[in-house]
C-alpha positions as CSV (number, residue, x, y, z in Angstrom):
1,M,-1.4,10.6,-11.9
2,V,-1.4,11.0,-8.1
3,K,0.8,8.7,-6.0
4,V,-2.1,7.1,-4.0
5,S,-5.8,7.0,-4.4
6,V,-7.7,6.3,-1.2
7,V,-11.1,4.6,-1.6
8,V,-13.5,5.3,1.3
9,P,-16.8,3.4,1.1
10,V,-19.5,5.2,3.1
11,Y,-22.8,3.8,4.5
12,N,-24.6,5.6,7.4
13,V,-21.4,6.5,9.2
14,E,-22.0,10.2,10.0
15,K,-20.7,9.6,13.5
16,Y,-17.3,8.5,12.3
17,L,-16.8,9.9,8.8
18,A,-15.3,13.3,9.6
19,K,-12.5,11.8,11.8
20,C,-11.7,9.3,9.0
21,L,-11.5,11.9,6.3
22,Q,-9.5,14.3,8.5
23,S,-6.9,11.6,9.1
24,L,-6.6,11.3,5.3
25,I,-6.4,15.0,4.6
26,G,-3.6,15.3,7.1
27,Q,-1.4,12.7,5.4
28,T,2.3,13.6,5.1
29,L,2.1,12.2,1.6
30,K,0.4,15.1,-0.2
31,D,0.1,13.8,-3.8
32,I,-3.1,11.8,-3.1
33,E,-6.8,11.7,-3.9
34,I,-9.6,10.6,-1.7
35,V,-12.5,8.9,-3.5
36,V,-15.5,8.9,-1.1
37,V,-18.2,6.5,-2.3
38,N,-21.6,7.0,-0.7
39,D,-23.3,3.7,-1.0
40,G,-26.9,4.9,-0.5
41,S,-26.5,6.4,3.0
42,A,-29.8,7.6,4.6
43,D,-28.1,9.7,7.3
44,G,-26.0,12.9,7.1
45,S,-22.9,11.2,5.6
46,Q,-23.2,12.9,2.2
47,K,-23.4,16.3,3.8
48,I,-20.1,15.6,5.6
49,A,-18.5,14.4,2.4
50,D,-19.7,17.5,0.5
51,E,-18.3,19.8,3.2
52,F,-14.9,18.1,2.9
53,K,-15.0,18.4,-0.9
54,E,-15.8,22.1,-0.7
55,R,-12.8,22.6,1.6
56,Y,-10.5,20.3,-0.3
57,P,-11.7,20.2,-3.9
58,E,-8.3,19.3,-5.3
59,I,-8.2,16.1,-3.1
60,I,-11.7,14.9,-2.6
61,K,-13.8,13.1,-5.2
62,C,-17.4,12.2,-4.3
63,V,-19.3,9.3,-5.9
64,V,-23.0,8.7,-5.0
65,K,-24.6,5.4,-5.9
66,E,-27.5,3.2,-4.9
67,N,-26.8,0.8,-2.1
68,G,-25.0,-2.2,-3.3
69,G,-22.9,-3.2,-0.2
70,L,-19.3,-2.8,0.7
71,G,-17.9,-4.8,-2.2
72,S,-19.9,-2.7,-4.7
73,A,-18.8,0.5,-3.1
74,R,-15.1,-0.5,-3.2
75,N,-15.4,-1.5,-6.9
76,A,-17.0,1.8,-7.7
77,G,-14.1,3.7,-6.0
78,L,-11.5,1.5,-7.8
79,E,-13.0,2.4,-11.1
80,R,-12.8,6.1,-10.4
81,A,-9.3,6.0,-8.8
82,S,-6.4,7.5,-10.9
83,G,-3.5,6.8,-8.5
84,E,-0.4,4.8,-9.0
85,Y,-1.3,2.9,-5.9
86,I,-4.7,2.2,-4.3
87,A,-5.7,2.1,-0.6
88,F,-9.0,1.0,0.9
89,I,-9.9,2.7,4.1
90,D,-13.2,1.9,5.9
91,S,-15.1,5.0,6.9
92,D,-15.4,4.2,10.6
93,D,-11.7,3.8,10.9
94,Y,-8.8,6.3,10.7
95,V,-5.1,6.2,10.1
96,K,-1.8,7.7,11.3
97,A,-0.6,10.8,9.4
98,D,2.5,9.0,7.9
99,M,0.7,5.8,6.8
100,L,0.5,6.4,3.1
101,E,4.0,7.9,2.9
102,R,5.6,5.0,4.7
103,L,3.8,2.4,2.6
104,Y,4.3,4.2,-0.7
105,D,8.1,4.6,0.1
106,S,8.3,0.9,0.9
107,A,6.4,0.0,-2.3
108,K,8.7,2.1,-4.5
109,K,11.9,1.0,-2.8
110,H,11.1,-2.7,-3.4
111,D,9.0,-2.2,-6.6
112,S,6.3,-4.2,-4.8
113,D,2.7,-4.9,-5.9
114,V,1.5,-4.7,-2.3
115,A,2.9,-2.9,0.8
116,I,1.6,-3.8,4.2
117,G,1.5,-2.0,7.6
118,G,0.2,-3.0,11.0
119,N,-3.1,-2.3,12.8
120,I,-4.1,-0.6,16.0
121,Y,-7.4,-1.9,17.5
122,V,-9.3,0.8,19.4
123,D,-12.7,1.1,21.1
124,E,-15.3,3.8,20.7
125,N,-13.4,6.0,23.1
126,G,-10.2,5.7,21.1
127,D,-8.5,3.6,23.8
128,V,-6.0,1.1,22.3
129,L,-7.1,-2.5,22.8
130,R,-4.0,-4.0,21.1
131,E,-1.5,-3.4,18.4
132,E,-0.6,-5.8,15.5
133,I,2.8,-5.2,13.9
134,F,3.9,-7.7,11.3
135,S,7.5,-8.7,11.6
136,Y,8.9,-11.4,9.2
137,G,12.6,-10.8,9.5
138,K,12.9,-9.0,6.1
139,E,11.3,-6.1,4.3
140,C,10.2,-7.8,1.1
141,F,8.9,-11.1,-0.1
142,N,9.0,-12.5,-3.6
143,A,6.1,-14.5,-5.2
144,D,7.2,-17.8,-3.7
145,E,7.6,-16.5,-0.2
146,T,4.1,-15.4,0.8
147,R,3.1,-18.0,3.3
148,D,3.8,-16.0,6.4
149,V,1.9,-13.0,5.0
150,L,-1.0,-15.2,3.9
151,L,-1.3,-16.7,7.4
152,S,-1.1,-13.4,9.3
153,S,-2.3,-10.4,7.2
154,I,-5.4,-11.0,5.1
155,G,-7.1,-7.7,6.0
156,V,-7.7,-5.3,3.1
157,C,-7.3,-1.9,4.7
158,N,-3.8,-2.0,6.1
159,K,-2.2,-2.1,2.7
160,I,-1.7,-0.2,-0.6
161,Y,-1.8,-2.0,-4.0
162,R,-0.3,-1.1,-7.3
163,A,-3.2,0.0,-9.4
164,D,-1.9,-1.5,-12.7
165,F,-1.4,-4.8,-10.8
166,L,-5.0,-4.9,-9.6
167,R,-6.3,-4.2,-13.1
168,K,-4.0,-6.8,-14.7
169,I,-5.3,-9.6,-12.5
170,G,-8.9,-8.3,-12.7
171,A,-9.2,-7.9,-9.0
172,K,-12.8,-7.1,-8.0
173,F,-14.8,-7.5,-4.8
174,R,-17.8,-9.8,-4.8
175,V,-21.0,-7.7,-4.5
176,Q,-24.0,-8.1,-2.2
177,K,-22.0,-10.6,-0.1
178,W,-20.4,-10.8,3.3
179,Y,-16.8,-11.8,3.5
180,E,-16.3,-10.0,0.1
181,D,-12.7,-9.2,1.0
182,F,-11.6,-12.7,2.0
183,D,-11.2,-14.2,-1.5
184,F,-10.1,-10.8,-2.8
185,I,-7.1,-10.4,-0.6
186,I,-6.0,-14.1,-1.0
187,K,-6.1,-13.7,-4.8
188,V,-4.1,-10.5,-4.6
189,L,-1.4,-11.9,-2.2
190,L,-1.0,-15.1,-4.3
191,S,-0.8,-13.1,-7.5
192,A,1.7,-10.4,-6.3
193,Q,5.3,-10.7,-7.5
194,R,6.6,-8.7,-4.6
195,I,5.1,-7.8,-1.2
196,S,6.9,-5.3,1.1
197,V,6.3,-4.9,4.8
198,V,6.7,-1.9,7.1
199,E,7.2,-2.9,10.7
200,D,5.0,-0.3,12.2
201,A,1.2,0.1,13.0
202,F,-0.7,2.8,11.2
203,Y,-4.3,1.7,10.8
204,Y,-6.8,2.5,13.6
205,Y,-9.3,-0.3,13.4
206,L,-12.5,0.6,15.4
207,Q,-14.0,-2.3,17.3
208,R,-17.7,-1.2,17.3
209,Q,-20.4,-2.7,19.5
210,G,-22.6,-4.1,16.7
211,S,-26.2,-5.1,17.1
212,I,-27.0,-8.7,17.9
213,M,-27.6,-10.7,14.8
214,N,-31.1,-11.8,14.0
215,N,-32.3,-14.7,11.8
216,S,-31.9,-12.9,8.5
217,N,-28.2,-12.0,8.8
218,L,-27.5,-15.1,10.8
219,I,-27.6,-17.0,7.5
220,R,-25.3,-14.5,5.9
221,N,-22.4,-15.9,7.9
222,L,-22.6,-18.9,5.6
223,E,-21.4,-16.6,2.8
224,I,-17.9,-17.3,4.1
225,L,-18.3,-20.7,2.4
226,E,-18.8,-18.9,-1.0
227,A,-15.6,-16.9,-0.3
228,L,-13.8,-20.2,0.4
229,S,-15.2,-21.8,-2.8
230,E,-14.0,-18.8,-4.8
231,T,-10.6,-19.1,-3.2
232,L,-10.3,-22.8,-4.0
233,K,-11.5,-22.2,-7.5
234,F,-8.8,-19.6,-8.0
235,C,-6.1,-21.8,-6.6
236,K,-7.1,-24.8,-8.7
237,E,-7.2,-22.8,-11.9
238,R,-3.7,-21.5,-11.3
239,N,-2.3,-24.8,-10.0
240,L,-1.6,-23.2,-6.6
241,L,-3.8,-25.4,-4.4
242,E,-1.2,-28.1,-3.7
243,K,1.4,-25.6,-2.9
244,Y,-0.8,-23.5,-0.5
245,Y,-3.2,-26.1,0.7
246,D,-2.2,-26.1,4.3
247,E,-2.4,-22.3,4.4
248,I,-5.8,-22.1,2.8
249,E,-7.0,-24.9,5.1
250,F,-5.9,-23.0,8.1
251,L,-7.6,-19.9,7.0
252,A,-10.8,-21.9,6.4
253,L,-10.5,-23.3,9.9
254,L,-9.9,-19.9,11.5
255,H,-12.5,-17.8,9.6
256,A,-15.2,-20.3,8.8
257,Y,-15.1,-23.2,11.3
258,S,-14.1,-21.0,14.2
259,A,-15.0,-17.3,13.8
260,A,-18.2,-17.7,11.7
261,S,-19.4,-20.5,13.9
262,V,-18.9,-18.3,17.0
263,R,-20.9,-15.5,15.4
264,I,-23.7,-17.9,14.7
265,I,-23.7,-19.3,18.2
266,N,-23.9,-15.7,19.7
267,A,-26.7,-14.7,17.4
268,D,-30.1,-13.8,18.8
269,A,-31.8,-16.3,16.6
270,D,-33.8,-19.5,16.5
271,K,-31.8,-22.4,18.0
272,K,-32.8,-24.7,15.2
273,D,-31.6,-22.3,12.5
274,K,-28.4,-21.9,14.4
275,L,-27.8,-25.6,14.5
276,L,-28.5,-26.0,10.8
277,A,-26.1,-23.2,10.0
278,L,-23.4,-24.8,12.2
279,E,-23.9,-28.1,10.6
280,E,-23.6,-26.6,7.1
281,I,-20.2,-25.1,8.0
282,K,-19.0,-28.4,9.5
283,S,-20.2,-30.4,6.5
284,Y,-18.4,-28.0,4.1
285,M,-15.1,-28.3,6.1
286,D,-15.4,-32.1,6.2
287,K,-15.9,-32.2,2.4
288,E,-13.3,-29.7,1.3
289,F,-10.7,-30.0,4.1
290,K,-11.1,-33.6,5.4
291,D,-8.2,-33.5,7.9
292,F,-8.5,-29.8,8.9
293,K,-8.5,-30.6,12.7
294,N,-4.9,-31.7,12.2
295,N,-3.7,-28.7,10.3
296,K,0.0,-28.1,10.9
297,Y,-0.5,-24.5,11.9
298,I,-2.8,-25.1,14.8
299,G,-0.1,-25.4,17.3
300,S,1.9,-22.4,16.2
301,H,-0.7,-19.9,14.9
302,L,-3.8,-20.5,17.1
303,S,-4.0,-18.8,20.5
304,R,-4.9,-20.7,23.6
305,N,-8.4,-19.3,23.6
306,K,-9.0,-20.2,20.0
307,K,-7.8,-23.7,20.6
308,I,-10.3,-24.0,23.5
309,V,-13.1,-22.7,21.2
310,M,-12.1,-25.2,18.5
311,R,-12.2,-28.1,21.0
312,L,-15.6,-27.0,22.2
313,L,-16.9,-26.8,18.6
314,D,-15.6,-30.4,18.1
315,L,-17.6,-31.5,21.1
316,K,-20.7,-29.5,20.0
317,L,-20.7,-27.7,23.4
318,Y,-22.3,-24.6,21.8
319,T,-24.0,-23.4,24.9
320,L,-20.7,-23.3,26.8
321,I,-19.2,-21.3,23.9
322,G,-22.0,-18.8,24.2
323,L,-21.6,-18.4,27.9
324,M,-17.9,-17.8,27.5
325,F,-18.4,-15.0,25.1
326,K,-21.2,-13.5,27.1
327,A,-18.9,-13.4,30.1
328,K,-16.2,-11.8,28.0
329,R,-18.6,-9.0,26.9
330,V,-19.7,-8.4,30.5
331,L,-16.1,-8.1,31.7
332,A,-15.2,-5.7,28.9
333,R,-17.8,-3.2,30.0
């Protein structure tokens, strides 16, 4: 058994894949495997993966499958992984050379189910936009102390997970869905007996200039509501909802009411369709989180800009929100 299996889902990323894989090959932790899952790429991604496998046959595993989306690709990699711990690294991102060693050492030191590191957000030129280092005042949390982690670190890729733990709780990503990692990571964090944290940033998270959404994927933003419903179902089944209600409500406010709504507003789509989608999100929030606008974490965990956006959403000043983000994109050029 290797110490860490790294699952790398791949879909039409020939521009970025070599840099990602090279950062993994160069890890200071040598007892690893890299499971490259080609999820039906139509570009030269598989050729790049094959070249790495030829050069590093003892480390690289290649899996080729029909396109099924990010969740399906991660599940396929999880099934093939043989490591003591599992990492999920997106193929357009890359990592520092000591990431896996530092996280693995932390996990072993604290016998933790999950070990967390920080993120470095970069643009296409590799310029650092900002760093995100998680500092909670201690290195390890027990099962009843996960609130701070839940509120601040629900990304999938800046962590490693004990493989036996993931299999024990039946952790799987939803397939053919957006936001497939949202309910996955919440289930994992709430199920973990111990979570350790390394106060350093290792994961280079590329902020790509994506294409403007059209009508077809505009509606896919509503799939955040499915992820929230899965989260609520999980919490109710395990009698966790009362305990973590405020935290789940805040995450719903942040990721559905705010972030997904902004994506819909900024979509190049029919105005009527956008208004219907925005109303569906608002109706869901009013039904499941009746007092979400008074969530106790708004004051301490929302930035000034996010508070402004939330207020404009409350007032249905969608055009103004669109103009704000258009100006932000222009200034960023």
